[in-house]
C-alpha angles and dihedrals in degrees: 000000000000123000087250090054092050091051091050091051092050091046091049090052091053091048090050091052092049090048090050090052091053091048091053090052092044091049090052093051094039089065089066112100135182120315117277128204120248115237103299098189095054105044102110109111093003093074122059122177090337094312110125127204119229085246088078092056094051121099119255093257093055092047090051091055091051092048094053113070090197092056097037106101091201090071088075088067091047089056092047090049091053089054093047090051090070097035115112111227138162137028094298091062093231139133127205087260091058090073104020103036118199107018092206088066106029098042099042107121095006094111092056095066101047135141093047136167115263115199096206090054095041091222145055123301124196128208096265091052092047091052091052093046089055091049094051100038103035105023100033086229131137118265114254116244118251112267091014114141091244096054092042090049095051093044091047092048093051090046091050091055088062094046112145094017119118121257109249114172119167118238101172133081114023091351092062099087091048091049089054090050090051091049090050090051091051093055097038118112115229145162133030091304090054092223136145131207089259094061090073105026100036105027102034107025109143093028129105126248102194103311097338124097107220114233127210089258094245095141095136093116097039106066137126079051133176106239117197087213091058096036087218145056118289136181129248089250090058087055091050091052091049092052091049091052092050091060091044094251127141106252124223120240117273108263093026119145089246093058094042090053090047089048090057091052093047091048090049088054085054094052114145093013115118125258107254100181117181090033120174120227135169 
């Protein structure tokens, strides 16, 4: 084969790859159908100033599971978290209760303000990171691994103690530049499908992608959530990673600065909406 022929073959291969990429993207978007209404009969506290919780985009069966604490699988992690609260661990011989006392009093409302800026760290810290910092610095205990049952249980328990309270993260003052980074991350195109968070949750909220009704992405008060797909509790960062993988993008590590910044932006988008932990989602 001539040099010209080889070049044409290579070029054709590149064009085919590009075309395949466009077809993947087109197939993703083609699954979107006409707009659907979020649950009209159950808005109430789940819509604030036009902002709608993902609860309203769930099907009736999923909402029923969340509403029933006996059916809600996430309550198992709440119970485990309550046990861990009083468990002595680490070289200091302390439990969470040793410093914070009754969690139902000391932790009420704590979930609603995280992530928050911490001066000594010079950056944002989310609830999982705060729990581990307490364990290491005050209890002399090992940090729990991300997505471990213990860390999920404690985070879920603390979230549960704020259930029904409005999300209220701060985005001004020293938190402002990190909020802007999170916003930038939300609107940044990435991956083989060249998509950003906003393409689903801004542009196509209320539409179907295959059998799933796309929410507005205001899950700031829902996680850790029990996903029927996972058959267990999972963190918001696990959800971020899953979204990244769906658009063929390399995800960041859970607990990364990028995801904590993004978490602040997502929780700001959820401002005023009630904490639902442990929420149930498909």
